[in-house]
C-alpha positions as CSV (number, residue, x, y, z in Angstrom):
1,X,106.7,93.2,130.4
2,X,104.6,92.4,127.5
3,X,105.5,92.3,123.6
4,X,103.0,93.7,121.3
5,X,102.3,93.3,117.9
6,X,100.6,96.6,117.3
7,X,100.2,96.1,113.2
8,X,101.1,93.3,111.0
9,X,104.4,94.4,110.6
10,X,106.0,95.6,114.0
11,X,106.4,94.2,117.3
12,X,107.0,96.5,120.2
13,X,108.9,95.7,123.5
14,X,109.8,98.6,125.5
15,X,111.6,100.9,123.3
16,X,112.4,98.7,120.5
17,X,110.6,98.1,117.5
18,X,111.2,95.0,115.3
19,X,109.9,94.2,111.2
20,X,108.1,91.3,111.3
21,X,105.9,88.7,109.3
22,X,102.5,87.1,110.4
23,X,100.2,84.8,109.0
24,X,99.6,85.0,105.3
25,X,95.4,85.5,105.9
26,X,96.4,88.3,108.8
27,X,94.8,88.1,112.4
28,X,91.7,86.4,114.1
29,X,89.7,86.0,116.8
30,X,88.8,82.1,116.5
31,X,91.7,80.1,114.8
32,X,91.0,76.7,112.7
33,X,94.0,74.6,112.1
34,X,95.5,75.2,108.7
35,X,93.7,78.9,108.2
36,X,97.1,80.6,108.0
37,X,96.2,83.0,110.3
38,X,97.8,84.5,113.7
39,X,95.7,84.5,116.7
40,X,94.2,87.2,118.2
41,X,95.0,87.7,122.3
42,X,97.6,87.5,125.1
43,X,99.4,84.8,125.6
44,X,102.9,83.8,127.7
45,X,105.6,82.4,126.3
46,X,107.1,78.9,126.1
47,X,110.9,77.9,126.4
48,X,113.2,78.7,123.7
49,X,114.1,75.5,121.4
50,X,117.5,76.3,119.2
51,X,119.7,74.1,116.8
52,X,122.7,73.6,118.8
53,X,124.7,72.4,116.0
54,X,124.1,75.6,114.3
55,X,124.4,78.2,116.9
56,X,125.9,79.0,120.2
57,X,123.6,79.2,123.2
58,X,122.0,82.3,123.2
59,X,122.1,85.4,126.1
60,X,118.5,84.8,127.2
61,X,116.6,84.1,130.9
62,X,114.3,81.7,128.9
63,X,115.6,78.0,129.5
64,X,117.0,76.7,126.5
65,X,116.4,73.2,124.7
66,X,118.4,72.1,122.2
67,X,116.3,70.7,118.9
68,X,117.1,67.0,118.2
69,X,116.2,65.3,114.9
70,X,113.5,63.2,116.6
71,X,111.5,66.4,117.6
72,X,108.1,67.6,116.2
73,X,105.4,69.7,117.2
74,X,101.8,67.6,116.8
75,X,99.5,69.2,114.6
76,X,97.4,66.3,114.2
77,X,93.5,67.2,114.4
78,X,93.0,63.1,114.7
79,X,95.4,63.0,117.7
80,X,93.4,64.2,121.1
81,X,96.1,63.0,123.3
82,X,99.1,65.2,121.4
83,X,97.8,67.8,119.9
84,X,99.3,71.2,119.9
85,X,102.5,69.4,121.9
86,X,105.9,68.6,121.3
87,X,106.2,65.2,120.5
88,X,109.1,62.6,119.2
89,X,108.7,62.5,115.7
90,X,106.2,60.0,114.6
91,X,105.2,58.9,111.2
92,X,101.3,58.2,112.3
93,X,101.3,61.7,113.2
94,X,100.8,65.1,111.7
95,X,103.4,67.4,112.9
96,X,105.9,70.3,112.4
97,X,109.4,69.0,112.0
98,X,111.5,71.1,114.6
99,X,114.6,70.0,112.8
100,X,114.6,71.7,109.6
101,X,116.7,72.1,106.7
102,X,115.7,75.9,106.3
103,X,116.5,78.3,109.0
104,X,112.9,79.2,110.4
105,X,113.1,77.2,113.2
106,X,117.0,77.5,114.2
107,X,115.3,79.6,117.1
108,X,111.8,79.3,118.3
109,X,110.0,80.0,121.3
110,X,106.4,78.6,121.2
111,X,103.4,81.0,121.9
112,X,100.7,79.5,124.8
113,X,98.0,79.3,122.4
114,X,95.7,76.6,122.8
115,X,98.1,74.9,125.1
116,X,96.6,74.4,128.6
117,X,94.0,72.2,127.5
118,X,94.5,72.4,123.8
119,X,91.3,72.0,121.8
120,X,91.9,70.2,118.7
121,X,91.4,71.9,115.4
122,X,91.3,75.4,117.1
123,X,95.5,76.1,115.8
124,X,98.5,74.6,116.6
125,X,102.4,75.2,116.7
126,X,102.3,79.2,117.2
127,X,106.1,80.4,117.4
128,X,107.7,83.1,117.2
129,X,110.5,82.0,114.9
130,X,113.3,83.0,111.8
131,X,112.6,84.4,108.5
132,X,115.1,85.9,105.8
133,X,113.0,87.6,103.4
134,X,109.6,88.4,105.6
135,X,107.4,85.7,103.6
136,X,104.1,85.5,105.4
137,X,103.9,82.4,107.8
138,X,101.2,79.8,108.2
139,X,100.2,81.9,111.7
140,X,103.6,82.4,113.5
141,X,105.2,85.7,113.9
142,X,108.8,85.6,112.3
143,X,111.8,88.2,112.7
144,X,115.1,88.6,111.2
145,X,117.9,86.3,113.4
146,X,119.5,90.0,114.3
147,X,116.1,91.1,116.2
148,X,115.4,87.7,117.6
149,X,118.5,87.4,119.4
150,X,117.6,91.1,120.9
151,X,114.3,89.8,122.1
152,X,115.8,86.7,123.9
153,X,118.3,89.2,125.7
154,X,115.2,91.3,126.8
155,X,112.6,88.7,127.7
156,X,111.9,86.6,130.4
157,X,109.5,83.6,131.3
158,X,107.3,86.2,132.8
159,X,107.1,87.9,129.3
160,X,103.7,87.7,127.6
161,X,102.9,88.8,124.0
162,X,100.1,91.0,122.8
163,X,98.6,90.3,119.7
164,X,96.1,92.7,118.6
């Protein structure tokens, strides 16, 4: 099964329709790091990362990984070896901090965009994550917690996301 982003505000999966928000500057075929755009294409999904200190392990068929204080996602265009990968937080590398004060990353599922052999500068840290107010993202797709938890029950490691 495939999750489909049919327009900039709705995700479709099976018979479910979820309100969502995407990158502040819309959709793009040729993503560039920092452009605030969501990449068009069909991608597999990664494991679920979640804040175990705030939430019980959710019902899902995805592998669940608790987020620790030292976890980050490298978005440093000067680091070819770490770019667009989960890292241990390092002051020398630019990164997205996964252990945040707000709720955005209480649950995240990486979208496997530019992950197999990452091309530096083509975009990193593209996730499905949480939102409260549906404010545009920096390129991710964000859902309300209630909808995110429903989606987690429906998907598995073979699920893809199609962004059109």
